[in-house]
N, C-alpha and C positions, 0 to 999 in steps of 0.2 A: 488454614492455621499454621502448617507448615510451611509451606511455601513463603510465606508472610515473614515467619521466623528466620528462617534461611536466609530471606532478601533483607531483613534487618542486621543479622549477623555480620553479612557481606558488605553492605553499608558502614557498618561499624568499622569492620576490618581495612575498607579502603580509608576512612579518615585518620585510623590509626597509624596506618603506613605513610600517608601524607605528611602527618604530625610529623613523622619520625624523618623523614626526608628532610623536612623544612630545618629541623633540630640541626640534622648533619650536614646542612648547609651553612647554616650560620656559624656551625663548631669549625668549620673549615676556615671560615672566612676569619673568626678570631684564633685559630693558630697561624693564620696569614700574617696577623697584625703582631702576633707574639713573636714570629720568626725576626719582624723587624725592628721590634722595640728591643730585644732583649741584648745584651753584650755577649754573645754566644760566637763558638767560631763557626768559619765556613761550614764546615760539615755538619755540625750540628742543627744550624740553620736549614741547610739543604734536606735535612731528616724530617724536621718537622714540616717543612713547606711539601715533601713527599707525602706525609702523613696527612696533612691538611687536603692534598688531593685525592688520596686514597679515600679517605673517609666520605669525600662528597660523592666521588665517581665510581667505587667500587661495583655498584649493582650494574652501572652502565657497561663497565666490562664483563661483567656476567652474563648480561642480555646478549652483550655483540658475539662473545665465545658461543652462547647456545645457538644462536641464529647461525652461525656460521658452522658450526659442527652436526647440529641436528637438522637444520634447513639448508646446508650446503649455501647459504649467502655469503658469499667470503668478502664483500663488500656492502655489508648492510648501513644503514645509519649510524645506528651505534657504533660500530667498528671505524668508521671513518670519524667521529667524534672522539673515539680514543686516541687513534693516530696524531691526529692535529692536536690534541692535547699532551700528548707524550713527544712529539715534536717540538714544540712549544716550547715545553718543560725542559728539554734537552739542552734547548741553544738558550737558557737565563731567563726567559720570558714567565718568570715564576708567577707573578701578581695577575698576569692576564689569564693564565691558564686557571690559577683557582679559582680566579671570578669568574670566568666561563663556566667552568663547570657548576658554579653555585648557582648562578641564573640560569643555566639549564635545568638543574634541579627544582629550582623556583618557579620558571616559567613551565616546565612540564606538570607540577604539582596544582599551579593555578589552571591551566588548561584542563588538568581532570576533574579540578573541582566545579569546574564553569558545565563542563559536558556533562557531568554526573548530578548538577541542580537544574540543568536542562533536562533529562532526560527523565528525573523525577517528576518535572511539570508535565511531561506526557503521560504520565501513567493515572492523572488526575482529570485526564479530559472526559473519562465517562464519571458520572455520578457515582459517588460511594454506594447510593442507594442498588444501582444495578451492580449486584454482584458476579453475575454471569457474565456482563457485558466488561468489567473491570478484569475479570481474570482473562478473559479472551485478549484483551488488549494488551496487559503484560506479558502474555505469553508471545504474540505476537511482534512485541519490541522488544522482548528477550531472546527473539529467535537471530542465529547469524544472519539469515537471509532478509531481516528486516531493515538491516543496516546498508546494505549493498547499494552501491550508486553506480549506475551506469557509467556516469562521465568519468567517475574516478576510475573505474575499470579501464576505461579506453585512453586516460591520458596520464593515468600514475605511471605506466611503464615509460612513459618519455619522460617524465620527472627523475625518475630513476636513473634512466640512462644518463640524461644531463649531468646527474649528482656524481654517477661514477667517471663521466669525463672530465669532469672538472677538476674530479680527483687526482687524474691522470695529469692532466693541464697545471695543477698545483704542485705535483713534485716535478714535472719537467720544467717548472718556472724558478722552485726553490734549486736546482740542482744546476742548471744549464745559466739563468740570467746574471749570477755573480761573474761566471767565465767571460761574458762580454760586455757586462758592464761595470760600474765602480760600485754597486751596489753589496752590501756585504751578505753573506750568508744567513747571518742572525735576521736579516730584514727580510732577507727571499723566503727562508723557511716561514717567518711569520705571515707574510703576505700568500705566499702558498697555503698554508694550514686556513688562513680566512676564507680563501677562495673555495677552500672545499668544503669548509663549514657553510660559508653563504650559499651552495647549490646544494645542498643537502634536504630534502624535505623534510625536516625533523617531524613536525608536524603540520605542515602549511596546508594541508589536505583534511584536517581533522574534521572540519565544518560540514563535509559533503555526506559522511552518515548521518549526522545528525539533521540534515536536511531531509534524509529520504524518512528517518524516525517521526518527524515532523509534519510528512504530509500524511504518515499513517494516523498517527496521533490526530490530526486535523480532521481526518475521515469519519475515524471513530467517535469524535465528540458529536457530530452528525450523525451517527446510528449505524455507519457502513464501516463495515470491520474487513480491512484488505489484508489478505495473508502475508504478503511481502512487499519488498520496495519495488521487485520485478515487475510483479501485477500491477503496483501505483502506477508505473511508467506507462504499462500496456493500456491503462485506464486513459491516461491522456493524449494517447494514440487514437482513441474511438473513431471509427468511422459510422459505423452501424449498431444499432441496439434492436436486438428480438425482445420482444415482449410478450409470455406468455400468460392470457387473460387470469385463469383462475387462482386466486389468492395472491394475486401481484395487483392487479389492477380491479379485483372484485373479491370479495370475502368469500370465497369458494362455491359452496352450495349454494343457489337461491331460493328465495324463500315462496313458498305457495301463498298466494293471496286470496286469490277468489276461484270458484268454478260456477262453472254455467251451463246446462242442459235443458234443451226444450223437450226433451224427450222421458229424463229419469231426474227421480229427486236427487238432492246432491249427495248423499250418503252413499247411493248404490251406482251413480255415476264416479265417485272417488273410488270405489270398489273395484269399478273395473280399470279407471286407470293406474290405481295399485300394483293390481295384477301384471298389467301389461308391464310396468316399471319395474318389475320385482328383482327380474333378472339382470338390468340392464347395469352398468358402471359408469352411465354419463351422468354429468354433474348434475341434471334436473331430475334424474329418478329417485335419488334418497329423501329429496322433501316431500314427493309425492305420495312414498310409500309411509313416511314417518307421518305425514299428514292424515292418513287412511286410519292408521292405529289399530286397525282391527287383525283378526286373525288370517293369514295366507295359507292356503295349502298349495306346495307347490306341485303336487301330483296334478291337478288341474289344468297347471299351465304344459302346453305344448307347442313345438314348432316355433321356438323363440328367435327371433332375427334383430340383432341391435344394427341401426343405420347412424354410425357415428356423426353427431352434429345436427340428427334430424329427428330421430324419432326411433321406434321400435315395433313390432308386430310378433303377435302371438297367436296362437288356436286354445279358445278357453272352452273347455267342454264343448268343442263342434263349430263355436264361434270365431270368426276371425275379425280380430280387435286391431286396429291400426292408432298409434300416438305418436303425434309428430307435430311439425312444422309447418306452416302455411305452403311453403316452398314443397313438402314432402306429399302434401296431400294434392298441389296441383299436378306434381309428375304422375301421382298415381290415377288422378283424374276423378278424384272425389270432390263433389262440388260443397263448398263452404257459402252458405247464405250470405249476402251482402250483409245483412243485420247482423251478422256473427263473427264477420270480419272485423277484427280490431288490430290496434298498432301497439307496440311493447313487445315484451317476455311472453308469448301467447302460445301454449300448444294445444292443439285439436285432437278429438278422438272420434274416429269410426268404428261402427258395428257393423259388420257384414259388407262393406264399402258405403255404407249410408254415414253423415255426419249425424255426430251424437251430441256435441257439445264442446267446451272450452275450458282449460286451466290457464289464469293469469299466473304469472311469477315475477317476483322482482328481487333484483340482486342490489346489494348496496356498493354502489362504485367507489374505490380510493381517491379521498379527497386530492391526493397529492399526484395523482397520475397524470392529469394534463399540464400540471406544472415541471413534472422530471422532462416529459416530453418537450416542453417548449421552452425550456433552461438549455438541454442540450443542442438543440435547434440553434439556438441564438449563441451559444458559447462557441460552439463548431461545425455549425450546419451538420451534425450527426442526425442519419437516416433513423426514422422510427419504423418498426415493423412489429404488427401485431398478428399472435397465432392465435386461434381460440377452437375448442371442440365444438362450439356452439354453430346454429345453423346461421346462413346468409343472413337474414335480415336483423336477428339481434346482434350480430356483430358489426354488421355495416353502418347501425345506428350508433354503437361504441365507438367505432372506429371515425366516426364522423364528429363526434363529441369532444373526442380527443384529438383529433386532428392528424392521424399517424398519417406515414406516407405511404404503407403497403400495408394489406392486409390478407391474410389468409385463414380461410374459416373450414369448419368441418375436419378439423386437424387432429390425429391421433397420433401415437408414439413414432411411428414410422414417418409421417407426414411431415412432422417437426423436425424429425430429423433431417430429411430431406432437405427441409427448407433451409435448415443452418450450413447444410455443407454446401448447398449451391450458391446462397449469399457470402459464403467466407472464399470460395471459389472466383468471384467476380472481383474482390479486394484485393489491392495491390498487399506486397510483401510487409510493407511497413503500415499498412491499414491495419486495425483492429475491430473486430465484432465481440458483443457482448450478447450473451443469453440470460435474460433473467427468468427464472421461473422457482414453482416451490414443488417440483417434482423431486422426490427422493430417488436420484439416481445414483448407480454405484458406481458410474463411468463416467470421464470427463465427456463433453462433446466436441463437436468440430469449431465451436465457436473457442476465441483467444482467452476469453473470461466467461468462466459460467460464475452468475451471481446468482446465490439462494435466498429466497425470503423464508422466513421461520426457523425450522430448527437448524442445527449444526449438522453438515453434511460433509464427508471427506473429501469429496469432490469439488467442493466449492473453494472458489476461489475468492471471491466475496460474500460474506453473509451480512444480512440486514434483515429488518421486519417490514410488512408490508406499509406501514406507516412510515420506516427509516427510508424507503426508496428515494424520499424527496432529497436526502444528504447525497445521492450519488451524482449530481452534477458538480458538488462541493468537491469529493474524490478528484473529481476531471479538473478542476481548475488547481486543486491542491497538486496533481501531478504535475502541471504544467509550472506553477510555481517553484516548485522543486527543481527542476530543469533550468529553468530561468536563474534561480540563486547559485544553481552549481555551477552554469556557467560563467557568470558574473565573479565567483569566488575563486575560480581556477584562471580567468584572464589576473585578477588581484593578485593572487599568488607570483602569477609570471611576473608582473612588473613590480613585486616585490624583491624577487629573487634576482631580476634586471639590476635593481637599485643597489643591492648587497654585494653582486658581482663587482660593480663598479667602484665601490668603497672597497672591498677588498684589494683589488688589482691596484688602486690608486692611492692605498695607504689612508685613504679618511675613516678609518674605523679601526675598533679594536673586535678582539675576538667575543667578548663577552657583550659588545654591542649588537654586532650581527645577531647572535644568539636571541639577544631580548627582543630585538624586532621581529625577527620572524616568530616567536611564540607570540607579541602582541597582536601581529597580524592573524595569527589563529586564533585566539582570543576574540578579537573582533569577527573572526569569520562566522566563528560558533554562534556569537550575540544577535550576528543578523539575521538569525533564525525566526527573531521577532517578526520581521516582514513578512513570513507565511501566512499567519491569520490576518495581518493587514490587506495583503493582496486580494485574499479569497472573498474578504468582508467587502473590499471595493467593488468586487464583481457581483456580491449577492446586492447591492446597493443599487448597482447600475441597472442590474435586471428588473428589480422593483419599482425603479422609475419608468 
């Protein structure tokens, strides 16, 4: 409630500030009209015009000074705008200067409003009934890392360098051109100022952070919570995905469905199996012990030996008991009668080296498991690797049904870590690896992306449910669309800047028109974010067909 209240206050404060800015812009224009309407002295008219400029642009001056003094950015965007406005005002271009400042404020207000409204739409991507998901998404979108965009980080310095270079060229143009041509200083200063303003990335790249937020929101809409924009970008560069079977592709512990013994009654047979599985941490141990339900006296058990993925052995009151897979029995040389051999998830029990019966288990396979693997393969030929603690027979059956590219069975924590490390080493630097598991690890694995299914983990780069894993390919397509839109916006921005520079040098525009066109391009770039869900839906439809 406190977070929602703070957000509401921030929203209200933002609207109030925008209203004040708009009122100031209109007031400055009214003073401009007044200065040219009343029959006053030239000095009084200039004072009124100066007041109009200050009313509209004093906060720009404050922002410019703050960046220059606090951040040591001595040629920041706001400072360049201020210097150009002051230069044009000093040579008598009063109307153009004041209208430019008013248009700047109105354009910035409109852009902020569009961005604010767009971001508010992102927050509703998760159903309001999913309170935990809504809070998680809000936290992601509110973090500074959520709005980071690698395209902007890579190319913004070039735009800033171009802006500063254009300012220097504008100063030289204003000072030198009248010396070698018949152009007046008023005209040269005006055009030099227009050149500097045209090159300033006032807000031309404002859309890029919005694209990143939209990609994160789009993923959350499908139940995939990506922690930041960098992780989303890495998701778009996936080359391989390692899936841990337990609680990702299956519902965790399998269920015991039946027991069969040619020697003992079911209760006695199940009791022996429960004693054998009692000390084991393998997935199938708990359902066997639970199915027995009777008391187990641990002091009766000795010489316990766990064989990961295969079974376990104990010495129970002097009798050797073995519970495990067909592969384990074959390795131990224990003969299973042909009539007792079964397909599926089956464990066998032996007493004193003699076959005594079998237990049949069943596990629920995630209905979205196959689609996640096939979608990733179709979208980017992404390799699928399955790791499981189970034995070969059960694991191979699941791997075949899901059509995974690579299988590793009988894997404990150490084996899984080794597989992740080796897979990562085989990839190129720009190829990314994702590991999807439900393990509550306190550390990040060697994978580029640790995706966690189930509860929230500090080490998770992506969080989802076992149902939500179907949305992982959507995160992949969202990352690609974010990159595509960012590059397109960058090219569009460069094209607009080129047009504005040409107009400035040829005198085919005014200061306020250049500012207005720049902001219009920025708003168009932000609104272009609606293409991101459309592009993803097209991909989904294509896959369905």
